[in-house]
C-alpha positions as CSV (number, residue, x, y, z in Angstrom):
1,M,-0.1,-0.2,0.2
2,P,1.5,3.3,-1.1
3,H,2.0,5.8,1.8
4,Q,-0.3,8.3,2.4
5,Q,0.6,11.6,0.4
6,P,0.9,15.0,1.9
7,A,-1.3,17.8,1.5
8,V,-1.1,20.0,-1.9
9,S,-0.3,23.4,-0.6
10,T,-0.3,26.9,-2.7
11,G,2.3,27.9,-0.5
12,E,5.8,29.2,-2.5
13,E,8.4,28.3,0.5
14,P,10.8,25.9,-1.1
15,L,12.3,22.7,0.6
16,D,15.8,22.5,0.5
17,V,16.1,19.8,-1.4
18,V,14.2,17.3,-3.4
19,V,15.7,13.5,-3.9
20,L,14.0,11.5,-7.0
21,G,14.2,7.5,-6.1
22,T,14.9,5.6,-3.2
23,G,17.6,3.0,-3.9
24,A,20.9,3.3,-2.3
25,A,22.0,6.1,-3.9
26,G,18.8,8.2,-3.2
27,L,18.3,7.1,0.1
28,T,21.8,8.0,1.1
29,A,21.5,11.2,-0.4
30,A,18.6,12.0,1.4
31,L,20.3,10.8,4.4
32,A,23.2,13.0,3.8
33,A,21.2,15.8,3.5
34,A,19.2,15.9,6.2
35,D,21.7,15.0,8.4
36,A,23.5,18.1,7.5
37,G,20.5,20.2,7.9
38,A,18.8,20.7,5.2
39,S,14.8,20.0,4.9
40,V,14.3,17.2,2.4
41,A,11.6,15.3,0.4
42,V,12.1,12.3,-1.2
43,F,9.6,11.1,-3.8
44,E,9.5,7.1,-5.2
45,K,8.0,6.3,-8.8
46,G,7.0,3.0,-8.0
47,N,4.8,1.8,-4.8
48,Q,7.3,0.2,-3.0
49,V,10.5,1.7,-1.4
50,G,14.1,0.3,-2.5
51,G,14.3,0.0,-6.4
52,T,16.8,-2.7,-7.6
53,T,18.8,-2.2,-4.6
54,C,16.1,-4.3,-2.8
55,L,16.6,-7.0,-5.4
56,S,20.7,-7.0,-4.9
57,S,23.2,-8.7,-2.0
58,G,23.9,-5.1,-0.9
59,V,27.1,-5.7,-1.5
60,A,29.3,-2.6,-2.1
61,W,32.8,-2.4,-3.6
62,L,35.1,-0.2,-1.3
63,P,38.9,0.0,-2.3
64,A,41.3,0.8,0.6
65,N,38.3,0.9,3.3
66,P,39.0,0.9,6.8
67,L,37.1,-2.5,7.5
68,A,40.0,-4.0,5.4
69,A,42.3,-2.3,7.7
70,R,41.2,-3.5,10.8
71,A,41.4,-7.0,9.5
72,G,44.7,-6.6,8.8
73,I,44.5,-6.6,5.0
74,P,46.3,-4.3,2.7
75,D,45.4,-2.2,0.2
76,S,45.9,1.5,-0.6
77,R,44.5,4.7,-2.3
78,E,47.2,4.0,-4.8
79,E,46.4,0.4,-5.3
80,G,42.7,1.2,-5.7
81,L,43.5,3.9,-8.6
82,T,45.9,2.1,-10.2
83,Y,43.3,-1.1,-10.5
84,L,40.7,1.2,-12.1
85,D,43.1,2.8,-14.3
86,S,44.3,-0.9,-16.0
87,L,40.3,-1.6,-16.8
88,S,39.3,1.7,-17.7
89,R,39.8,1.8,-21.0
90,G,39.8,5.3,-21.2
91,L,36.5,5.7,-20.1
92,I,36.8,6.6,-16.2
93,R,37.5,10.4,-15.8
94,A,40.5,10.6,-13.2
95,E,38.8,12.9,-10.9
96,L,36.1,10.8,-10.3
97,A,37.8,7.7,-9.5
98,E,39.9,10.1,-7.1
99,A,36.7,10.7,-5.5
100,F,35.6,7.7,-5.2
101,V,38.5,6.2,-3.2
102,D,39.0,9.1,-1.4
103,T,35.6,9.2,-0.2
104,V,35.5,5.6,1.2
105,G,37.1,6.3,4.6
106,E,34.8,9.5,5.4
107,L,31.7,7.3,4.0
108,L,32.3,4.6,6.3
109,S,33.2,6.8,9.4
110,W,30.0,8.8,8.7
111,L,27.8,5.6,8.6
112,E,29.0,4.3,11.6
113,Q,28.8,7.5,13.5
114,R,25.5,8.9,11.7
115,T,23.1,6.3,10.7
116,P,21.8,2.8,11.6
117,L,23.4,0.9,8.6
118,R,26.3,-1.4,9.4
119,L,28.9,-2.7,7.2
120,Q,30.8,-5.6,7.0
121,L,33.6,-7.0,5.4
122,I,33.3,-10.5,3.5
123,A,36.4,-12.2,4.1
124,S,38.7,-13.1,0.8
125,Y,36.1,-11.9,-1.7
126,P,38.5,-11.5,-4.9
127,D,38.6,-8.6,-7.2
128,Y,36.6,-9.4,-10.0
129,H,40.1,-8.8,-12.3
130,P,42.1,-9.7,-9.2
131,E,45.5,-10.4,-11.6
132,H,45.3,-6.6,-13.0
133,P,47.6,-4.2,-11.5
134,G,46.5,-3.2,-7.9
135,G,43.5,-6.2,-7.9
136,K,43.1,-7.8,-4.9
137,P,43.1,-12.0,-5.0
138,R,42.3,-12.3,-1.7
139,G,39.6,-10.0,-1.1
140,G,39.3,-6.8,1.2
141,R,37.1,-4.5,-0.9
142,S,33.6,-6.1,-0.7
143,V,31.6,-5.3,2.0
144,E,28.0,-6.1,3.3
145,P,25.3,-4.5,5.4
146,A,25.4,-6.3,8.7
147,L,21.6,-8.0,9.4
148,F,19.2,-5.4,10.3
149,A,15.9,-5.3,12.1
150,V,13.2,-4.5,9.5
151,P,10.6,-4.6,12.7
152,R,12.1,-0.8,13.7
153,L,10.5,0.4,10.6
154,G,7.1,0.2,12.0
155,A,4.6,-0.2,9.1
156,W,7.2,0.9,6.7
157,G,9.0,-2.7,6.6
158,D,5.7,-4.0,4.3
159,R,6.6,-1.4,1.9
160,M,9.7,-2.6,0.7
161,V,10.4,-4.4,-3.1
162,G,11.8,-8.0,-3.1
163,A,12.0,-11.0,-1.0
164,V,13.0,-11.4,2.7
165,R,16.4,-12.8,2.9
166,R,17.6,-14.0,6.4
167,T,21.2,-14.7,5.3
168,A,24.3,-12.8,4.9
169,V,26.2,-13.2,1.8
170,S,29.3,-14.1,3.7
171,E,26.8,-16.9,4.6
172,S,25.9,-18.0,1.7
173,P,28.1,-20.0,-1.3
174,M,28.8,-17.0,-3.1
175,G,30.4,-15.6,0.0
176,G,32.4,-18.6,1.3
177,G,29.9,-20.4,3.4
178,T,27.1,-23.0,3.0
179,G,23.7,-21.2,2.6
180,V,22.4,-23.4,5.2
181,L,21.6,-21.8,8.7
182,D,20.5,-23.7,11.9
183,P,17.3,-24.1,12.4
184,A,17.7,-22.4,15.6
185,V,19.1,-19.6,14.6
186,L,16.7,-19.3,11.5
187,A,14.0,-19.3,14.0
188,E,16.2,-16.2,15.8
189,R,16.6,-14.7,13.3
190,E,12.5,-14.8,11.8
191,A,11.7,-13.9,15.4
192,A,13.7,-10.6,15.5
193,G,12.6,-9.9,11.9
194,L,16.6,-9.3,10.8
195,E,17.3,-9.3,6.8
196,G,20.6,-9.4,5.2
197,G,21.5,-8.3,1.5
198,G,20.0,-5.2,-0.1
199,R,16.5,-5.2,1.6
200,G,18.8,-5.0,4.9
201,M,20.7,-2.0,3.3
202,V,17.4,-0.1,2.2
203,A,16.0,-0.7,5.9
204,A,18.8,0.7,7.8
205,L,19.0,3.8,5.3
206,L,15.2,4.2,5.4
207,R,15.4,4.5,9.1
208,G,18.2,7.0,9.1
209,C,15.6,9.1,7.1
210,L,12.4,8.4,9.0
211,D,14.9,9.5,12.2
212,H,15.1,12.8,10.6
213,G,11.9,13.2,9.9
214,V,12.0,12.1,6.1
215,E,9.3,10.3,4.6
216,P,9.2,8.9,1.2
217,V,6.3,9.9,-1.0
218,L,5.7,6.7,-3.0
219,G,3.7,6.2,-6.3
220,A,5.1,9.7,-7.2
221,R,7.2,10.2,-10.3
222,G,9.1,13.4,-11.9
223,V,8.3,14.2,-14.7
224,E,10.0,17.8,-15.2
225,L,12.9,19.9,-13.9
226,V,11.4,23.5,-12.9
227,V,14.2,25.9,-14.6
228,E,13.5,29.7,-13.0
229,G,16.4,32.4,-13.4
230,G,18.9,29.6,-15.1
231,R,18.4,27.3,-12.5
232,V,16.6,23.7,-11.6
233,A,14.0,25.4,-8.9
234,G,12.2,22.3,-8.4
235,V,10.3,19.5,-10.1
236,R,7.0,18.7,-11.2
237,V,5.6,14.9,-9.8
238,E,2.8,13.2,-10.8
239,W,0.8,11.6,-7.9
240,D,-2.5,10.3,-7.0
241,G,-3.7,11.5,-10.8
242,R,-2.5,15.1,-10.2
243,S,0.5,16.8,-10.9
244,S,1.9,19.1,-8.8
245,V,5.3,21.6,-8.4
246,V,7.7,20.4,-5.6
247,R,10.3,23.5,-5.1
248,A,13.8,23.4,-3.9
249,R,15.8,25.9,-3.0
250,S,19.4,24.1,-3.3
251,G,18.8,21.3,-5.2
252,V,16.6,18.2,-6.9
253,V,19.4,15.0,-6.8
254,L,18.2,12.6,-9.7
255,A,18.8,9.1,-7.7
256,T,16.2,7.5,-10.4
257,G,18.0,4.6,-11.5
258,G,18.9,3.5,-15.2
259,F,17.1,3.6,-18.4
260,E,16.9,-0.4,-19.2
261,W,13.1,-1.1,-19.1
262,D,12.5,1.6,-21.8
263,A,13.0,0.4,-25.5
264,D,13.7,3.1,-27.5
265,L,16.5,4.3,-25.2
266,V,17.9,0.7,-24.6
267,R,18.2,0.8,-28.4
268,D,19.4,4.1,-29.0
269,F,22.3,4.0,-26.8
270,L,23.6,0.6,-25.5
271,R,26.4,-1.2,-27.1
272,G,24.9,-5.0,-27.5
273,P,21.7,-6.8,-27.0
274,I,19.8,-6.8,-23.7
275,A,16.3,-9.2,-22.9
276,H,14.6,-9.0,-19.4
277,P,16.5,-6.8,-17.2
278,A,17.2,-7.8,-13.8
279,S,15.8,-4.8,-12.4
280,V,12.6,-2.7,-11.3
281,P,10.5,-1.7,-14.5
282,T,10.4,1.5,-13.1
283,N,13.9,2.5,-14.2
284,T,12.7,4.0,-17.8
285,G,15.1,6.8,-17.9
286,D,12.8,9.4,-16.1
287,G,16.6,11.3,-14.9
288,L,17.9,10.7,-17.8
289,R,15.4,12.5,-19.9
290,M,15.0,15.0,-17.2
291,A,18.6,16.1,-17.6
292,M,18.4,15.8,-21.2
293,R,16.1,18.7,-21.6
294,V,17.7,21.0,-19.4
295,G,21.1,20.6,-21.5
296,A,22.9,17.8,-19.8
297,A,25.9,16.5,-21.2
298,L,25.8,12.6,-21.3
299,G,28.5,9.9,-20.5
300,T,29.1,6.2,-20.2
301,M,26.3,5.8,-22.5
302,R,26.6,2.8,-23.9
303,E,27.5,0.9,-20.7
304,A,25.4,-1.2,-18.1
305,W,26.3,-3.6,-15.5
306,W,26.3,-6.7,-17.6
307,A,25.1,-10.0,-16.1
308,P,23.4,-13.5,-17.5
309,V,19.8,-14.4,-16.5
310,C,17.2,-17.2,-16.9
311,L,13.7,-16.9,-17.0
312,L,11.5,-18.3,-14.3
313,P,8.7,-19.7,-16.0
314,G,5.3,-18.7,-14.2
315,Q,7.0,-16.1,-11.7
316,T,6.7,-12.3,-12.1
317,L,8.3,-9.1,-10.9
318,Q,5.8,-6.5,-10.3
319,G,4.5,-7.2,-13.4
320,E,7.3,-8.2,-15.6
321,Q,8.8,-11.9,-16.5
322,A,11.0,-12.7,-13.2
323,V,14.5,-13.9,-14.2
324,Y,17.4,-15.2,-12.2
325,L,21.2,-14.6,-11.9
326,V,23.0,-17.4,-13.6
327,N,26.3,-16.6,-11.5
328,R,27.3,-19.8,-9.8
329,E,25.6,-22.4,-11.5
330,R,27.9,-21.7,-14.7
331,T,31.3,-21.7,-12.3
332,L,30.7,-25.2,-11.1
333,P,32.7,-28.4,-12.4
334,G,30.7,-30.3,-14.9
335,A,28.8,-27.0,-16.4
336,I,29.7,-25.1,-19.4
337,L,28.2,-22.7,-22.0
338,V,27.5,-23.2,-25.7
339,D,26.3,-21.1,-28.2
340,R,23.6,-21.8,-31.2
341,R,26.0,-24.0,-32.9
342,G,27.0,-25.9,-29.9
343,R,30.6,-24.7,-29.3
344,R,32.0,-23.2,-26.1
345,F,33.0,-19.4,-26.7
346,T,34.0,-17.9,-23.2
347,N,35.6,-18.4,-19.7
348,E,32.0,-19.8,-17.9
349,A,33.8,-18.5,-14.7
350,A,34.0,-15.0,-15.9
351,N,32.7,-12.2,-13.6
352,Y,28.8,-11.7,-14.9
353,N,29.7,-8.0,-16.4
354,A,32.7,-9.5,-18.3
355,L,30.6,-12.0,-19.5
356,G,28.2,-9.3,-21.1
357,G,31.5,-8.8,-23.8
358,A,31.5,-12.2,-24.7
359,L,27.8,-12.3,-24.9
360,H,27.6,-9.8,-27.4
361,A,30.1,-10.9,-29.9
362,L,29.0,-9.9,-33.4
363,D,29.6,-12.2,-36.1
364,P,31.2,-10.3,-39.2
365,A,29.8,-12.3,-42.0
366,D,25.7,-12.2,-41.2
367,L,26.0,-9.6,-38.5
368,D,24.4,-11.9,-35.9
369,Y,24.7,-12.0,-32.2
370,L,26.0,-16.2,-32.4
371,N,26.6,-16.0,-28.6
372,H,23.0,-14.6,-27.6
373,P,21.2,-16.5,-26.1
374,C,23.3,-19.4,-25.4
375,W,22.5,-22.7,-23.3
376,L,23.8,-23.6,-20.0
377,V,24.8,-27.6,-20.2
378,W,25.7,-29.7,-16.9
379,D,25.1,-33.2,-16.1
380,A,23.9,-35.1,-13.1
381,A,26.5,-35.1,-11.2
382,C,27.2,-31.3,-10.9
383,A,23.6,-31.3,-10.4
384,E,23.4,-33.7,-7.4
385,R,26.5,-32.5,-5.9
386,Y,25.8,-28.8,-6.0
387,G,22.4,-28.1,-6.7
388,G,21.8,-24.8,-8.4
389,F,18.6,-22.6,-9.6
390,G,17.4,-22.6,-5.6
391,R,18.1,-25.8,-5.1
392,G,20.2,-27.3,-2.5
393,P,22.7,-30.2,-3.3
394,G,21.2,-33.5,-3.8
395,E,17.8,-31.9,-4.7
396,P,16.6,-32.4,-8.0
397,P,16.9,-28.9,-10.5
398,P,13.8,-27.4,-10.9
399,E,11.0,-28.8,-13.2
400,W,11.5,-26.0,-15.9
401,V,15.0,-27.0,-16.7
402,L,15.5,-29.3,-19.5
403,R,16.8,-32.8,-19.3
404,A,18.0,-35.5,-21.8
405,D,19.5,-39.3,-21.6
406,S,22.3,-38.4,-23.5
407,V,24.2,-35.0,-25.0
408,E,22.7,-36.1,-28.4
409,E,19.5,-35.7,-27.0
410,L,20.0,-32.9,-25.3
411,A,21.2,-31.2,-28.4
412,R,18.0,-32.1,-30.1
413,R,15.7,-30.8,-27.6
414,I,18.0,-27.1,-27.3
415,G,17.9,-26.8,-30.8
416,V,22.2,-26.8,-31.7
417,P,23.6,-29.2,-33.9
418,P,24.0,-32.9,-31.9
419,E,27.6,-33.5,-33.4
420,T,29.0,-30.4,-33.0
421,L,27.3,-30.4,-29.0
422,V,29.1,-34.0,-28.8
423,A,32.5,-33.1,-30.0
424,T,32.4,-30.2,-27.7
425,V,31.7,-31.8,-24.5
426,A,34.5,-34.7,-25.7
427,R,36.8,-31.9,-25.7
428,W,35.7,-30.2,-22.4
429,N,35.8,-33.6,-20.8
430,A,39.6,-34.1,-22.1
431,S,40.4,-31.1,-20.9
432,A,38.9,-31.4,-17.7
433,A,40.8,-34.5,-16.9
434,R,44.0,-32.8,-16.6
435,A,42.1,-29.6,-14.9
436,E,42.7,-27.2,-17.4
437,D,41.5,-25.0,-20.1
438,P,43.4,-24.6,-22.7
439,D,40.9,-22.6,-25.2
440,F,39.6,-20.1,-22.9
441,G,41.7,-20.1,-19.3
442,R,38.9,-21.1,-17.0
443,G,40.3,-21.6,-13.6
444,T,43.7,-19.5,-14.3
445,S,42.0,-16.4,-12.4
446,A,41.7,-16.3,-8.3
447,Y,37.9,-15.1,-9.1
448,D,37.2,-18.2,-11.3
449,G,36.6,-21.0,-8.6
450,F,35.8,-18.6,-5.9
451,L,31.8,-19.4,-6.6
452,G,32.8,-22.6,-7.7
453,D,33.6,-26.1,-5.5
454,R,35.4,-24.2,-2.5
455,S,36.6,-27.6,-1.3
456,A,39.1,-27.1,-4.3
457,Y,39.7,-23.8,-4.2
458,P,41.9,-22.1,-4.7
459,G,42.8,-23.8,-8.1
460,P,41.5,-24.7,-11.5
461,A,39.8,-28.1,-9.9
462,S,37.3,-25.3,-8.6
463,T,35.6,-24.7,-11.6
464,V,36.6,-27.4,-14.1
465,G,35.2,-30.5,-14.4
466,P,33.6,-33.4,-16.8
467,L,30.2,-33.9,-18.1
468,E,29.8,-37.6,-17.9
469,R,26.6,-38.6,-16.3
470,A,23.0,-38.5,-17.4
471,P,20.8,-36.9,-17.3
472,Y,22.3,-34.3,-19.1
473,H,20.4,-30.6,-18.1
474,A,20.0,-27.3,-19.9
475,V,18.6,-24.0,-19.4
476,Q,18.8,-21.0,-22.0
477,V,20.8,-18.0,-20.8
478,F,20.3,-14.1,-22.0
479,A,22.3,-11.2,-21.8
480,S,20.4,-9.2,-19.3
481,T,21.6,-6.2,-16.6
482,L,21.5,-5.2,-13.1
483,G,20.7,-1.5,-14.4
484,T,22.4,1.1,-16.8
485,K,25.5,3.2,-15.7
486,G,24.9,6.2,-18.5
487,G,23.3,9.5,-17.9
488,P,24.5,13.0,-17.0
489,R,28.0,13.8,-16.2
490,T,29.0,15.1,-13.3
491,T,31.3,17.0,-11.0
492,V,32.9,15.0,-8.2
493,D,30.1,16.0,-5.8
494,G,27.3,14.9,-8.2
495,A,26.6,19.0,-9.5
496,V,25.3,18.0,-13.0
497,L,27.3,19.4,-16.1
498,D,25.4,20.9,-19.2
499,V,26.9,20.2,-22.7
500,D,29.4,23.0,-22.7
501,G,31.1,21.5,-19.2
502,R,29.4,24.4,-16.7
503,V,27.5,23.2,-14.1
504,V,23.4,23.3,-14.1
505,P,22.7,25.2,-10.9
506,G,20.3,23.1,-8.2
507,L,20.4,19.9,-10.3
508,Y,22.6,16.6,-9.2
509,A,23.1,12.9,-10.0
510,A,23.5,9.8,-8.2
511,G,23.9,5.8,-8.6
512,N,22.7,4.9,-12.0
513,A,21.2,8.1,-13.0
514,M,24.4,9.7,-13.1
515,A,27.7,8.8,-15.7
516,G,29.0,5.8,-13.9
517,A,32.4,7.0,-12.3
518,T,34.1,3.6,-12.6
519,G,33.2,3.5,-16.8
520,M,32.8,0.2,-18.1
521,V,34.7,-1.1,-15.2
522,Y,33.1,-3.6,-12.5
523,G,35.6,-3.9,-10.3
524,G,34.9,-6.2,-7.9
525,A,31.5,-7.8,-5.9
526,G,29.5,-4.3,-5.6
527,G,30.4,-2.4,-8.1
528,T,27.3,-0.8,-8.6
529,L,26.3,0.0,-4.8
530,G,30.1,1.1,-3.8
531,P,30.1,4.3,-6.4
532,A,26.1,4.8,-5.4
533,L,27.2,5.1,-1.7
534,V,30.0,7.3,-2.4
535,F,27.9,9.7,-4.9
536,G,25.2,10.1,-3.2
537,Y,26.8,10.8,-0.1
538,R,28.5,13.4,-1.8
539,A,25.7,14.7,-3.7
540,G,23.7,14.9,-0.7
541,R,25.9,16.6,1.0
542,A,26.7,19.1,-1.6
543,A,23.0,20.2,-2.0
544,A,22.7,20.4,1.5
545,R,25.6,23.3,1.6
546,A,24.1,25.1,-1.2
547,A,21.1,25.2,1.2
548,G,22.9,27.4,3.7
549,P,22.3,27.8,7.5
550,E,18.6,28.5,6.9
551,T,15.5,26.8,8.6
552,A,14.0,23.6,7.3
553,R,10.7,23.9,6.4
554,P,7.6,21.1,5.9
555,L,6.9,19.5,2.6
556,A,3.4,21.0,2.4
557,D,4.6,24.2,2.3
558,A,7.1,23.4,-0.4
559,V,4.5,22.1,-3.0
560,R,2.1,23.7,-5.4
561,P,0.1,22.6,-8.0
C-alpha cells in the first residue's frame, strides 16, 4: 500500500533538497542532506521503497576501506586507483575515480557514527580482475550490510521491494559459506525480523531517513525539472492522478536508476543486446530524460552492469517476467556454456559483467549475435553435488530445466547440432581430466573458482570438471543487466554538467542516474553499490551545503499545483 501522500499546498516556500528515487543512492543522498541540516523530500515512482537495491545482495565494493585495514588486509589509495585505471579503457574520468576512492573512509565513518547502517567485510572475496595491477586476489574490498531488524521500520517494513533474505552474503555459497542456517538460528532471525542483503541495506538507510523526519512519498513520479532564473528550482511530480510542482531551494537530486526498461533508449544507447532486465521495471530513464531537457552532457551511455540471466517460468516481478541471475551455476565443475552452434565461446567462470562482452560478440559475416542467447549445459553429477537454481545439493533441478538421457538428445532439445555438442563435450572432458582449459583459460584467475567448488579452491579444479553422467540438463541464458550506467556527467559532488561543461545550478545526480564513475569497469562484488553510496553521500552533502543555514521547512509548504 502506498504511503499516504501529503496535502498539496499553494505555498511558495521551497524545501532545501528534493530527491527522486529510493535505492541506495537516493536514500543515502537524502540522509546525508538531512543529517547536514537540510529540509528534504524524497519521491519514489514505484509503490514500494528500495528499487533495484532491494533485489541485490547489498554488497558494496569500496577500495582502501577501513574495515579491511582493521582486519589486517593491505590496500591503499594508489592500488585502488591503479586497478581502476588498468581496466578503464579510457572511459574513467580521473577526478571521479579519485573522489570515489578518497571518500570511502569518510563515508564509512559517517555511516557508523550517524546512521543505522553497519557494513561488514566479506572475507576473501576477490576482485573481479584480481590479476590486474592493483587487484586483490584475496579480497578486502567487498563489504555488506549487517543484518537489520526490519520491525524497526514499523509499517514501512511492508513497503520494500523484493523477498526476505535472512542470511548475509558471507553465509551463502557466493560468500564462502554454505547458505544453510541452523534451524534455531533461522527461527531467532525470523522472530527478530532480521534481514540481510539489499533489503537490509535499504531498511537501515530508510530508518535513518525516518529518524530525520524524512518519509518517502510513494507512487510519485518526477516528470519535469522546473527551471527559474537559470537554475533548477524544483520538479514537477505526478501522484494520485495529480501533477504538482515541488520546489527546491538548493537542489534536486536525480537517483531514479537507469533506463534499461525503455526500449527506445536501450536501442539508441547500449552497445549490445539485452533481454529481460534484472532490475525493477520502474527504471525507464526518467532522470535521464529530465536531465537531457535542461542540456546535460551525457557519459558512459553505451555501458551497463551486464549480467547473464535465465527465465523463471510462471514467476513475475511487479508485473514483468522474473529472472534468475546465472552466476554460480556456470562456474561449477561439470557445467559449460555453448552457443547456438553447440560450441563453447568463453570462460564461463568470468565475472558476470565481463561475460556481457562475450554475449555481445557480433559475427562479421552475417551480423548476428551468435552467442546470444546461449545455453548452460551440465550433467547429473554437477546437479547432485552442488544443486543450483534455488535447489540445494542432492535436490533435483527445478521442473522447468530441460533434461535428456544423452548429449545428442539434449542437443536436439535445445536446437543445436548434435554432432557439434558431442564434440564440444568430449573436448571439454579431455581438458577437464587434466584440470585445465586450453581454449579460454577457465580457472586461471583467482576469481574463477570462488563461486565454484570451495573444497578445491584455489585452483582450476574448483571450476573445471567433466560432464560425464546422464541425465544432462540445460537452460537458456540471456544477456541482461542489473541496470544501465550512463547518464548526465557530473562533478565529483554530483552536480550535473551541461554540454559546455558548466554546472547546471541546482541539479545533482547519483547512482545509475549519473554517468558511471567507474566507466565500463566492474571492479568487484558490489561494484554498483559502492559508487552509489559514495556519490549519493557526496551529492546529498553538496546539496545541503548549497542550502545554507536557513531553517528547514515542512513538505506541504514546498508543494504547489
